[in-house]
matplotlib code that plots the C-alpha trace (Angstrom):
import matplotlib.pyplot as plt

x = [141.6, 144.4, 147.5, 144.8, 147.0, 144.9, 145.9, 145.9, 142.2, 141.6, 143.5, 141.1, 138.0, 139.1, 140.4, 137.9, 140.5, 143.0, 146.9, 148.9, 147.7, 150.4, 151.4, 152.0, 155.0, 154.6, 157.3, 156.4, 160.2, 163.0, 165.8, 164.3, 166.6, 164.1, 162.3, 163.2, 161.2, 159.4, 156.1, 156.9, 153.0, 149.6, 148.0, 151.5, 150.7, 147.1, 147.6, 150.8, 147.9, 145.3, 147.9, 149.0, 145.3, 144.5, 147.8, 146.7, 147.7, 145.0, 147.1, 148.7, 151.8, 152.4, 155.6, 157.0, 160.7, 163.3, 165.2, 167.6, 171.3, 172.5, 169.1, 168.8, 165.5, 162.4, 160.6, 156.4, 155.6, 157.5, 156.7, 152.6, 153.4, 154.3, 151.7, 148.9, 146.7, 147.4, 146.3, 143.5, 142.4, 143.3, 142.0, 138.2, 138.7, 141.5, 143.1, 146.2, 149.2, 151.6, 155.4, 156.5, 157.9, 156.6, 153.6, 152.2, 152.3, 151.0, 148.0, 147.0, 146.9, 144.4, 142.6, 142.3, 141.7, 144.9, 144.6, 147.7, 151.2, 154.2, 156.9, 160.7, 161.4, 159.6, 157.7, 161.4, 161.7, 158.5, 157.6, 153.7, 153.1, 152.3, 149.8, 148.4, 148.4, 146.3, 143.6, 142.8, 143.2, 145.4, 147.2, 151.1, 153.9, 156.8, 160.2, 163.7, 166.4, 169.9, 169.9, 169.4, 165.8, 167.3, 168.2, 166.1, 167.3, 169.3, 173.4, 175.8, 177.1, 178.0, 176.6, 177.3, 175.2, 175.9, 172.0, 170.4, 167.1, 167.1, 168.2, 165.6, 163.5, 164.3, 163.9, 160.6, 159.5, 160.5, 158.9, 155.5, 155.7, 156.4, 153.7, 151.1, 151.8, 151.1, 147.7, 148.3, 146.0, 147.6, 145.2, 146.7, 150.3, 152.2, 155.5, 158.1, 162.0, 163.2, 165.5, 168.7, 170.7, 168.5, 170.0, 173.2, 174.8, 176.1, 173.5, 174.2, 171.8, 169.1, 169.1, 169.2, 166.3, 164.5, 165.4, 164.6, 161.7, 159.5, 160.8, 159.8, 156.0, 156.5, 157.6, 154.5, 151.8, 149.3, 150.6, 150.6, 154.1, 155.3, 158.2, 159.9, 162.7, 161.8, 164.3, 166.9, 170.4, 171.0, 169.5, 172.6, 172.7, 171.3, 168.3, 166.3, 166.6, 165.8, 161.9, 161.9, 164.1, 161.7, 159.0, 160.9, 162.1, 158.3, 156.8, 159.2, 158.7, 155.1, 155.4, 156.6, 153.8, 154.6, 151.1, 151.9, 154.3, 155.4, 156.7, 156.9, 155.4, 152.5, 152.0, 154.5, 154.4, 150.1, 152.3, 154.8, 151.6, 149.7, 152.1, 152.8, 149.3, 149.4, 152.0, 150.5, 147.0, 145.6, 142.6]
y = [65.4, 64.3, 67.2, 69.9, 71.6, 73.9, 77.5, 76.3, 75.7, 78.8, 80.3, 78.5, 79.6, 83.2, 83.3, 81.1, 78.9, 76.0, 77.0, 77.3, 81.2, 83.9, 86.7, 89.8, 92.0, 95.3, 97.9, 101.2, 102.2, 103.9, 101.6, 97.9, 95.4, 95.4, 97.4, 100.1, 103.6, 103.0, 103.6, 107.0, 108.1, 106.7, 106.3, 104.5, 102.1, 101.8, 100.8, 98.2, 96.0, 96.5, 95.0, 92.0, 91.2, 91.1, 88.7, 86.5, 87.7, 86.3, 88.0, 91.5, 91.7, 95.8, 96.9, 100.1, 99.2, 97.8, 95.1, 93.9, 94.4, 97.6, 99.0, 101.9, 101.0, 103.4, 104.5, 103.0, 106.4, 106.6, 102.9, 104.0, 107.0, 105.2, 102.2, 103.2, 104.9, 102.0, 99.3, 101.0, 101.0, 97.5, 96.0, 96.9, 94.6, 92.1, 90.1, 92.2, 91.1, 93.6, 92.9, 94.6, 93.4, 96.6, 96.0, 99.8, 99.2, 96.2, 97.3, 100.3, 98.0, 95.7, 98.3, 99.2, 95.6, 94.2, 90.3, 89.1, 90.3, 88.9, 89.4, 88.4, 88.6, 85.7, 87.8, 88.6, 92.2, 93.9, 92.6, 93.7, 92.0, 88.5, 90.1, 92.1, 88.8, 87.1, 89.4, 90.7, 87.0, 87.9, 85.7, 86.1, 84.6, 83.9, 83.5, 81.7, 84.4, 83.9, 88.1, 88.6, 89.9, 93.5, 94.0, 92.1, 93.2, 90.8, 90.9, 89.8, 87.2, 83.9, 81.6, 78.5, 75.1, 71.5, 70.6, 73.8, 72.0, 71.1, 73.9, 76.2, 73.5, 73.8, 77.5, 77.3, 74.8, 77.2, 80.3, 78.4, 77.3, 80.6, 81.6, 79.3, 80.0, 84.2, 83.2, 82.9, 80.1, 77.3, 77.9, 81.8, 80.3, 80.4, 79.4, 81.0, 79.0, 82.5, 82.3, 84.4, 86.4, 85.8, 82.4, 83.0, 84.6, 81.4, 80.4, 76.8, 76.4, 78.1, 75.3, 73.1, 74.0, 73.5, 70.0, 69.2, 71.1, 68.0, 67.4, 70.8, 69.6, 66.7, 68.3, 71.3, 68.7, 71.7, 74.8, 76.3, 77.3, 80.0, 80.5, 83.6, 83.4, 86.0, 87.7, 87.3, 86.6, 83.1, 82.6, 84.4, 86.4, 89.5, 91.3, 92.0, 88.1, 86.4, 86.7, 82.7, 81.3, 82.6, 81.5, 78.0, 77.6, 78.7, 76.1, 73.4, 74.5, 74.3, 70.7, 69.8, 71.5, 75.3, 77.1, 80.4, 81.7, 85.5, 86.9, 90.1, 88.7, 86.7, 86.9, 84.7, 82.2, 81.7, 81.0, 78.3, 76.6, 76.6, 75.5, 72.7, 71.4, 71.1, 68.9, 66.3, 66.5, 63.1, 62.9]
z = [107.9, 108.4, 108.1, 108.6, 110.8, 113.4, 112.2, 108.6, 109.7, 111.1, 107.7, 105.3, 107.5, 107.3, 103.4, 102.3, 100.0, 100.7, 100.6, 99.2, 100.0, 98.2, 100.6, 98.4, 99.8, 100.4, 101.0, 102.2, 103.2, 101.4, 101.9, 101.7, 100.0, 97.0, 96.1, 98.9, 97.8, 94.5, 96.4, 97.5, 98.4, 99.5, 95.8, 95.1, 97.4, 96.7, 93.2, 94.4, 96.8, 94.0, 91.2, 93.8, 94.5, 91.0, 90.6, 93.3, 96.5, 98.8, 101.5, 101.9, 103.8, 104.6, 106.1, 106.7, 108.0, 106.5, 108.6, 106.2, 106.9, 107.4, 107.9, 110.5, 113.2, 112.5, 115.3, 115.8, 114.5, 111.9, 110.9, 111.7, 109.6, 106.7, 107.0, 108.8, 105.7, 103.7, 106.3, 107.1, 103.4, 102.4, 105.0, 104.4, 101.3, 101.6, 104.5, 105.6, 107.7, 109.0, 109.4, 112.8, 115.6, 117.8, 119.7, 119.3, 115.5, 115.8, 118.0, 116.2, 112.7, 114.4, 115.2, 111.3, 110.6, 110.3, 110.8, 111.1, 112.9, 111.5, 113.5, 112.8, 116.2, 117.5, 120.3, 121.7, 121.1, 122.3, 125.8, 125.2, 122.3, 123.7, 125.4, 122.3, 120.2, 122.7, 123.5, 120.1, 118.7, 115.5, 113.6, 114.8, 112.6, 114.4, 112.7, 113.2, 113.4, 114.1, 115.8, 119.2, 120.7, 121.2, 118.0, 115.6, 112.1, 110.0, 110.0, 107.6, 110.4, 109.0, 111.2, 111.8, 112.8, 113.2, 112.1, 111.0, 110.8, 114.3, 115.7, 113.5, 115.3, 118.9, 118.7, 117.5, 119.8, 122.7, 121.1, 120.8, 124.6, 125.3, 123.2, 124.5, 128.0, 127.3, 126.6, 122.9, 120.7, 118.9, 116.5, 116.0, 115.6, 112.0, 111.9, 109.5, 109.5, 108.4, 105.2, 103.6, 106.2, 109.1, 109.4, 107.5, 105.0, 104.1, 101.2, 101.6, 104.9, 103.5, 100.7, 103.1, 104.5, 101.1, 100.8, 104.5, 104.9, 104.8, 108.4, 109.3, 108.1, 110.0, 113.2, 113.6, 112.1, 114.3, 112.6, 109.0, 107.8, 106.0, 103.3, 102.5, 99.7, 97.2, 96.2, 99.0, 98.3, 99.3, 95.4, 93.7, 90.4, 90.2, 92.2, 89.6, 87.9, 91.3, 90.3, 89.2, 91.7, 94.5, 92.6, 91.9, 95.6, 96.9, 94.9, 96.4, 99.9, 99.6, 98.1, 101.0, 103.2, 103.2, 103.9, 102.9, 99.8, 100.5, 97.2, 95.3, 92.2, 93.1, 89.2, 88.5, 91.8, 90.7, 86.7, 88.5, 90.8, 87.5, 85.6, 88.2, 88.5, 84.7, 84.6, 87.1, 86.2, 85.4, 82.8]

ax = plt.figure().add_subplot(projection="3d")
ax.plot(x, y, z, "-o")
ax.set_aspect("equal")
plt.show()
């Protein structure tokens, strides 16, 4: 099928449905920018995961370390203490992604049944991560970030670019080549252009990425693409009012080729997709 990317086909085989796939966010952290501390125990985590699934998320993306500006790093042991039980329980029921750049955390979560690792460092932070992904066969999300490999957390740097889409594309091409050299198969790789502070504190660049998302789709035709705009500061306004724009930008990216929409609010995301389909259906 034309345009049927290899990792996209692999995801379809695993999930049993077609894109767009909704990745519901579970932050088991005290300091995440959007919902830090809201999930205070394992019972709350279970309820959150079940709600995300009920609301239409096919992927549950679980994180145990906030990587927003100003957040402090945590050890792999501390990260696992937060997420291990939730990952193990959720993996028995659904497709689980784990948001980590540490190989130790990723290995344990894969042992528990996680099928995807969402590495914001693009395999730069932990030298053991590429071999783990290659040997396990798990999907790996490779994300663009302006930050250096030794410190993946986002900073409040107003990075500027001559051509932001070209810059991101070259970065992702280099990281894909590295992943392939390490034995990771093409069908395992999912690409994320990064958004918000991972690009720059200048919001125009994130909007430009959305405007030109089709260029990324054409350039990376063999890979599934993930977009994560949910509640990010470039959207503007108060944090608790950003969900509608989050879903609008996710829908816009999907219409230009994004396959996975990472969101805090799967129910609203589904409403936007369903409304679009109704507006464009033919009798």
